N, C-alpha and C positions, 0 to 999 in steps of 0.2 A: 727256739729256732724260729726265725721269721718266715711267713708263708711265701712261697714262690709265685710271683705274678709275672707271666710272660711279657717280655718287651716286644715292641714292633718288629725289631730285627729277628727275634726268635720265632715269632709267628710267621714272618715272611719266609724264614728258612724252612719251617715245617711245611708251609703251603707249597713251596717249590717242589717238595717230594711227592705231592699229590698229582695224579694224572690230569693233564690239561684237557679241558672240554673243547671238542671241535665245534666250529660254527656250523649252523644248519645250512643246507643247500639254498634255502630261500634267502638267508642273510648274505651268502657269498654272491648269489646272482644279483642282489640289490646293490652291493658295493661295486660289482663289475659294471652294471648299467650306469651308475652315477659317474664312474671314471670315464666310460666311453662317451657319455653325453657331454662331459666337460671337454674331452679332447676334440669332439666334433665342432665345438664353437671356436676353436683356436684357428687363427688365420694361417693359411698355407704359406710356408717360407721356402726359399731355395734350398737345394740339397745341402749346401754348406752350413745351413742353420738347423739341421736335423737334431743335433744334440740337445738344444733347449726343449724341443718337443718331447724327446725321450725322458728328460728329467721331469717335465711337467706331468707326465703320466706315471713315472716310477715313484715319485714322492707320495702321491695319494695312496698308491697300492701298498707301499711299505708302511704307511701310517695305519691303513686298515688292517694289515697283518699283525702289527704290533698290538692294536686294540683287541684283536681276537685272542692273542696269546695272553695279554694281561687279564682279560675277562675270565679266561679259563684257569688262571693260577691264583688269583687273589683269594685269601681266606676271609670270609665275611659271614653274613647271615646265611642260614640254610637256603639252598636254591629253591626256586618256585616248585612246589610239589614235593620237596624233600622234607622229611620229618626230623632228621638228625644230621649234624655235621660234626665229625670227630677228628681231632688232630692230636696224635701222640701214639704211645705204645699200649695196645689193648688186644684182647682176644674176644671174638664174638661168641656168646654162649647160646642165646636164643634169639629168634626174630620176633617181629611184631605179631600180636598186639602187646606182648609182655617182652619188650626188647631188653636183654641183659648183656652187658659186656664186663669182662674181667680185667683188672689191672693188678699185676703182681709186683711191678716195680717201675718207677718212672712217673711221668706227668701226662695227663690227658686233658685237652681243652675240648669242652662239650658245648655245642649250640643246638638247642632243641626248640622246635616250633611248638606253639601251644597245642597240646594234644587233646583229643576228645575221648571220653570213655568208650571202650575199655582200654585204650592204649596207655601204656606206662613205659617209662624208661628207667633202668637201674644200672648203676656202676657198682660192681662187686669187688671189694678189696679183701685181702686175707683176713682182716678182723673187723670189717665194717661193710655197710651197704649205703649207697646214696641214691635216693628215689626222687624222681621229679616228673612232672607232667608239662614242663615247658620252662625254658630259661637258659642262661649262659653261666657256666661255672668251670672252675679248674680243680682237678683232683690230683693230689701228689701222694705217692706211696713210696716209703723208704723202709728198708730192713724188715720186710713182711708186716708192716704196720701202716695204717692210714696216717699220713703226716699232716695234711692240711686240706681244707676245702674252702675255696674263695668263690662267692656268688656275686656276679655283676648284673644279673637280670633274672627276674622270676623268683622262685622259691624252691628249696630242696628239703627233703626229710632225711636226716642223718641218723643211722642206727649203728652205734659202736658196741661191740661185744662187752657186756658187763655194765652198761650204762643205759639210761632211759632214752628213748628217741627224742630228738629235738629238731626244730625247724630253723633254717637259715634263709633270710631274705636278702634282697639285693643290697650290696654294700657291706655284708657281714662276712666274717672269716672265722673258721674253726681250725685250731692247731692242736696237735697231740701234746699232752703234758708228759714231759720226760722226768722220771725219777732216778736219782743217783743209784739207789739200791738195785734196780732192775735193768736199767738201760745203759748206764755208764759204768764201766769197769776200770778202776784205776789200778795199774800194776803196782805191786809193792816195790819199794826202793830196795836195791840190793844192800845187804849188810856184810861188811867185811870184818873179819876177825883179825885183830892185830897179832902179830907174832909174840910168843911169850918172851918176857924180859928176864925171867928168873927160872931156875930149874924147878921141875915139878916136885911137890912134897913127897916124902917117902910113903910107900904103900903100907897101910895099917891093916893087919889081918884081924878080922872080927870072928867071933865064934859062930858056928853054923846055926842057922835058924831051924827051929823045930817045925817040922812039916805036919800040918793038921789037915783034916778033911774039910774044914770050913772054907767056904769060898772067900777070897780076899775082898775086903771092902774098898769100894771106889771112893777116892777122895775128891773126885770131880763132881760138880753140881749137874744133875741131869738137865738136858735141854728140853724145854717145854715146846714140843712141835704141835702147832695148831693145824688141824685139817683145813683145806680150802673151804671158803664160805659156800654154802649151797646156793643154787640159783634162786632168785626172787620167786615168790608164789606166782604161778601162771606164766612165767617167762619161757619155760621149756615148751609149753603148748603153743605159745605165741610164735616162737621160732619155727616150730613144726608146721604151723599154718602158713607162714611166709614161704617156707621151702615148698610146700605142696602147691601154693598158688603160682610160684615161679615155674614149677615144672609142669604146669597145666592141669593139675589134679584139683580142680576147684571144689569138688564134693568133699574130698578129705580135708581141705582147708576149712570148710564150714564147721566140721566136727572139732578140729583143733582150736579154732578161734572161739567156738562156743564154750569149750572147757575153760579157756583162759578168761573169757568174759565173766563166767559164773564163779570164778575162784575168789573167795573172800580175801580182801586185802591185796589183791593183785595190783601192782603199780601200772601194769599195761592194760588194765581192764577197759579203759576208755577207747584206746585204739583197737583192742580186740573186739569189742562190741560193734564198732563201726565195720570192721572187716568181715564180721559174720554176715551182715547184709550185703556188702559189696561182693564177697565171694559167692553167696547164694544166688545173687543176680547173675553173675557170670556162669554159674553152674546150671542155670535155667530153673532154679527152685524159687519161683515167684512168690508163693505164699510165705515161705521161710524168710525170704528177703524183705517182704513188706513188714512182717511181724518184728523182725530184728531192727529195721530202720526206725519204726515207730517207737520201740522201746528205747533205742539209743537217744532219740530226740527228747523223750520224756526224762531219761536219766541224766543226760549230759546236754542240757539246752545251751550252755555257754561254750561248748567245745569248739575248737578251731575247725573241726570237720562237720559242724552242724549244717552249714550251707550245702556242702557236697552231699550229705545224707538227705537233705530236703529235696535237692534236685533229683537224686536217684528215686526217691519215693514218689516224686511228682510224675515221673515218666511211667512208673508202675501203675499209678492211678489213671493216667491217660489211657493206657492199654486196657484198663478195666472199665473205661467209660465214665469214671467219676471226675468229671471236668471241674466242678466247683472246688472239690477237695484238692485236686491237682493244682489249680490256680493259686490256692493259699500256700502250698509248698514252694511253687516257683517264685511267688512273691517274696517269700522268706529268703530263698537262695539268691535272689537278685541283689541283695545287699552284701553278699560275701565279698571278702577282700581279694579272693583268688580270681583272676580274669577268666579262666576257662570255666569256673563254676557260674560266674555271671553270664557268660555266653550261653551255657546250657540252660540256665533259667530263662534267658530272653527267647531262645528258640522254643522252650516249653510253653511260655505265655502266648507266643505267636500261634502255636499249634492248638492251644485251647480256644483261642478266639476264632480260628478257622473252622474248628469242628462244629458240626450241626448239633443243635440242642433240642 
């Protein structure tokens, strides 16, 4: 199945359903002053020539009104001061700083401004989560499954049930793999029995069988039913931590992520160890957050989240007055490929330079 990418006509139709933004009183008064000033410069004509004057005033007013309506209905970048613009079918679950919306069926076009910690935005589907801190993307849900995710700007983290988390950058698309055994059911072809062409053979009476107490033997081969594969090591604790973090229980998330991080052979250990520090920071457990982030950078120096962890650790060191150590962490984060991480590092370096030594 090819991914659904909305056309200009579809986006325009969805945008027309959104409420139009009214122009401010200052803008209306500005337009009115311009029109009156233009009318004042028009030479006075006899009464029989009044219609051209009316037309000269009415045309600019109509154009200004059309401009206000168009500005209020066009779907584009998030409005100034807005953090998210959503077009499609969704249900709001939680508000900022951990903004979560749910999509059970249909398509959702998302435009998110670059967020700053601790703000996060997530789209929850029946079998997956799409997490981002800034960008433009389209989420399609069909038949209680995440069908596709298309990213046009920024980066998203995709977590599908039963698979490892993965990242999608601008220009990348993820589509669900459909298997014939589970998702496509082909009805059997009807079989018609032809009418008999000859009379049935005579009934042959056989001697009665001797009844014994032994159980009859089955001539069919038993089917080997395999139980479902257990979850990967540490996966259950990781999902518990994510659920606790989304519901605002950061302290419980620290405990769950710590268990997943310390599980031997856990496929999600890298992400779990990072979220120990991030959740502890959100829970106000500064000492735990610092220890977890330092261990994460030592254990996973090449991780995609190394820059984000360095930025978080740098702010903790600034609060502790360790400016030289904080400057090293911000310098490391300044080379990250994620724009919001680089912005956080730049603000941290500026704060270090302004602080008295």
